[in-house]
C-alpha positions in Angstrom: -61.9 91.0 74.3 -59.2 90.1 71.9 -59.8 92.6 68.5 -59.2 89.8 66.6 -58.8 86.1 65.7 -55.6 84.5 66.7 -54.0 81.3 65.6 -56.0 79.3 68.7 -59.2 80.1 67.8 -58.8 78.3 65.0 -57.2 75.2 66.8 -59.9 75.6 69.1 -62.3 75.8 66.5 -60.9 72.3 64.9 -60.7 70.8 67.6 -64.7 71.2 68.6 -65.8 70.6 65.3 -63.9 67.2 65.3 -65.2 66.4 68.9 -68.8 68.1 69.0 -68.4 68.4 72.3 -66.9 71.3 74.6 -65.9 68.3 77.4 -63.9 66.3 75.3 -62.5 69.0 72.7 -61.6 71.4 76.1 -59.3 68.3 77.6 -57.8 67.5 74.6 -56.8 71.3 74.0 -55.8 71.1 78.0 -58.0 74.4 78.7 -61.3 74.4 80.9 -64.9 73.6 79.1 -65.7 77.2 80.4 -62.5 78.8 78.6 -63.1 76.9 75.4 -66.9 78.1 75.1 -65.2 81.4 75.6 -63.1 81.5 73.0 -65.3 79.8 70.5 -68.2 82.4 71.1 -65.2 85.4 70.8 -64.3 83.6 67.5 -67.9 83.3 66.2 -68.8 87.3 67.5 -65.7 88.5 65.4 -66.3 87.1 62.0 -70.2 87.4 62.7 -70.8 83.9 61.8 -72.4 81.1 63.8 -70.3 78.5 63.6 -72.0 75.4 65.5 -75.7 74.8 66.4 -76.2 74.1 69.9 -79.3 72.0 71.2 -79.5 71.4 74.8 -76.5 69.3 75.2 -76.0 68.4 71.8 -73.6 70.8 69.4 -73.5 70.2 65.7 -71.9 72.4 63.2 -73.4 75.0 60.7 -73.4 74.6 57.5 -70.7 78.0 57.7 -69.2 75.8 60.3 -68.9 72.8 57.9 -67.0 74.5 55.1 -64.9 76.6 57.3 -63.9 73.2 58.7 -63.0 71.9 55.6 -61.2 75.1 54.5 -59.3 74.8 57.3 -58.1 71.3 57.5 -56.9 72.1 53.7 -55.2 75.2 54.3 -53.8 73.3 57.8 -52.0 70.6 55.7 -50.8 72.7 53.6 -49.1 75.3 55.7 -47.6 71.8 57.7 -46.4 70.7 54.3 -44.7 73.7 53.9 -42.9 74.0 57.5 -41.6 70.5 56.7 -40.1 71.2 53.4 -38.3 74.3 54.9 -37.2 72.1 57.8 -35.9 69.8 54.8 -34.2 72.7 53.2 -32.3 73.2 56.3 -31.5 70.1 56.7 -29.7 69.8 53.3 -32.2 68.7 51.0 -34.4 69.5 48.2 -37.9 68.2 49.6 -40.2 64.8 50.7 -43.0 63.1 48.5 -45.6 61.3 50.8 -46.4 58.0 48.6 -49.0 56.0 49.3 -49.7 52.5 47.7 -51.5 48.9 47.6 -49.2 46.3 48.5 -48.8 45.0 45.3 -46.9 48.1 44.2 -44.4 47.5 46.3 -42.7 44.6 44.4 -41.4 45.9 41.5 -43.0 49.9 40.1 -42.3 52.0 43.0 -38.3 51.0 44.4 -37.6 51.3 39.9 -39.8 54.4 40.0 -37.5 55.6 43.4 -34.0 54.2 42.0 -34.7 56.3 38.7 -36.0 59.2 40.2 -33.1 59.3 42.4 -30.4 59.8 39.8 -31.8 63.0 38.6 -32.7 63.9 42.5 -30.8 62.1 45.0 -31.8 64.9 48.0 -35.3 64.1 48.4 -36.6 62.3 51.1 -39.7 59.9 50.4 -42.6 58.8 52.9 -44.1 55.8 52.0 -47.3 53.7 53.8 -49.9 51.4 52.5 -53.1 51.9 52.3 -56.1 50.9 50.8 -57.4 52.6 47.7 -60.8 54.1 49.0 -58.3 56.0 51.9 -55.7 56.7 49.3 -58.1 58.6 47.8 -59.6 60.7 50.8 -55.9 61.4 51.5 -55.1 63.1 48.4 -58.5 64.8 48.4 -57.3 66.3 51.4 -54.0 66.6 50.6 -52.7 64.5 53.3 -50.6 62.4 50.6 -48.7 62.8 47.4 -49.3 60.5 45.4 -51.5 57.2 45.4 -50.8 53.8 43.5 -54.3 51.8 43.0 -56.6 49.4 41.7 -59.2 51.3 40.6 -61.1 52.4 36.8 -62.5 56.2 38.0 -61.3 58.7 40.4 -63.3 61.7 41.6 -63.0 65.2 39.8 -60.1 67.0 40.7 -57.6 64.2 41.0 -55.8 63.1 38.0 -55.0 59.5 36.7 -52.3 57.1 34.9 -52.0 53.9 34.1 -48.3 53.1 34.8 -48.5 48.6 34.7 -51.3 46.2 33.6 -51.0 42.6 35.4 -51.8 39.5 34.3 -54.1 37.2 37.4 -52.6 34.2 39.0 -54.6 31.3 40.5 -52.5 30.7 44.6 -53.2 27.0 45.5 -50.9 25.0 48.5 -47.7 23.5 47.1 -49.7 20.4 47.6 -52.6 20.9 45.7 -52.9 17.6 42.9 -54.1 21.2 40.5 -50.9 22.6 38.8 -48.9 24.0 36.0 -49.3 20.9 33.6 -52.6 19.4 34.4 -54.3 23.1 34.7 -57.1 23.4 31.7 -59.4 26.2 33.0 -61.1 27.7 36.7 -64.2 25.4 36.3 -61.8 22.4 37.7 -61.6 24.3 41.2 -65.3 25.5 41.4 -66.3 23.2 44.0 -63.2 25.1 46.1 -63.3 27.7 48.9 -61.9 31.6 48.0 -60.2 33.9 49.5 -60.6 37.3 48.1 -59.5 41.0 48.6 -62.4 42.5 50.1 -64.5 44.8 47.9 -63.3 47.6 50.2 -60.7 47.2 48.8 -61.4 48.3 45.2 -65.1 47.6 44.0 -63.7 48.2 40.4 -61.2 44.9 40.7 -63.2 42.8 42.8 -66.1 43.3 40.1 -63.3 42.3 37.5 -62.5 39.4 39.2 -66.6 38.0 39.5 -66.2 38.9 35.4 -63.3 35.9 35.5 -65.7 33.3 37.5 -68.6 34.8 35.1 -66.8 34.0 32.4 -65.8 30.1 33.8 -69.3 29.5 34.3 -69.8 29.4 38.0 -69.9 31.5 41.3 -66.8 30.8 43.3 -67.4 29.7 47.3 -66.0 32.9 49.0 -65.1 31.3 52.4 -62.8 34.5 53.5 -62.4 38.3 52.1 -59.6 40.6 53.5 -57.3 43.7 52.0 -53.9 42.0 53.1 -52.0 39.6 50.4 -49.7 38.2 52.8 -53.2 37.0 55.1 -54.5 35.3 51.6 -51.1 33.5 51.2 -51.4 32.5 54.5 -54.5 31.3 54.7 -54.2 29.5 51.2 -50.6 28.0 52.8 -53.2 26.7 55.6 -55.6 25.4 53.4 -58.4 28.0 54.2 -59.4 28.0 50.3 -57.3 29.1 47.1 -56.9 32.3 45.3 -56.7 34.8 42.3 -54.4 37.8 42.6 -52.5 39.8 40.8 -49.1 38.1 39.4 -46.7 40.6 40.3 -48.0 39.4 44.3 -45.5 36.4 44.0 -42.6 38.4 44.2 -41.6 39.2 48.1 -43.0 36.7 49.8 -41.8 33.0 50.8 -44.6 30.8 51.7 -45.6 27.6 51.3 -47.8 28.8 48.2 -47.7 28.0 44.8 -48.8 30.4 41.8 -50.4 29.5 38.2 -50.2 32.2 35.7 -54.2 32.6 34.0 -52.6 33.8 30.3 -55.5 32.8 28.7 -58.0 34.9 30.2 -58.7 38.2 28.5 -58.8 39.7 32.5 -56.0 42.6 33.5 -55.3 44.8 36.3 -53.8 47.6 36.0 -52.0 49.3 38.4 -52.8 52.9 38.8 -51.0 56.5 39.8 -53.5 59.2 41.3 -52.4 62.5 42.5 -54.5 66.0 43.4 -54.3 68.6 40.5 -54.3 71.3 42.8 -50.8 69.8 44.7 -48.4 72.6 44.9 -45.4 70.3 45.9 -42.5 71.1 43.6 -41.3 67.4 43.6 -44.2 66.3 42.6 -44.2 68.1 39.9 -40.2 66.2 39.1 -41.9 63.3 40.2 -43.9 62.9 37.3 -42.4 64.4 35.0 -39.5 61.1 35.3 -42.9 59.4 34.9 -44.0 60.7 31.4 -40.5 60.0 30.6 -40.3 56.6 31.2 -44.0 56.5 29.4 -42.5 57.8 26.2 -39.1 55.6 26.8 -40.8 52.1 26.6 -44.6 53.6 25.1 -46.0 50.7 27.4 -45.8 49.7 31.2 -43.2 52.0 32.8 -41.7 48.0 34.4 
């Protein structure tokens, strides 16, 4: 038996910790099931830690195993970042920044931030991915992304949050709907309509704010569809499946048969916020946050 733990042992452990099935994990690792069982046993014996609870054919992580899985995932994610950063340096780039965002952030905020940052740091690679709020938070906690752009009020301990843009809401109607900017007075005119909303999973705080709008309008909306995608909302409205209310910035970048009425008289606003992990050591993140801080000082209001 090897007298030390090797990198492969950790890889085998993480595979089994994810699948909790020796056969499936062994197949994914391209080794035999007895071979995987032997490697895990060696690891447990060398560490003096029971990593798995085995009951007949059922496999579960022990308390120590759960802890090790969490910490190893975090460490391996960081190792991947280090290797990727080294590759970028080898290619003449200073580093990379992984951004996730809700759809509306891509209309103005992110492009403008990137343009401003590129003025001072031209050799940085950006990776962009659209995600709902909850997935961003989990990805930030796991340090799978560097920054998130979300619509939520609170974040878990360990994450930092900063407002970057406050937006109004707008009513979304089919182009041929009889209500327009000239004859629109208040939402109660539309109390018999079906509404299409972002699903509450998109952001519970955002959904609650939407419901406040209707509470103050004196009626509960008839909700016909829920989705997490803005283009799906607009397509449904376009085809007369209902009407909607969305952040005003979402009217940019789409070319559909819908019209918007900005709801300037209601007090509710939706705030786009930047979120990051305070433990993140990516040096590019620190530079990016400095640019944002400078913009906040310069504008003393929304970034854009």
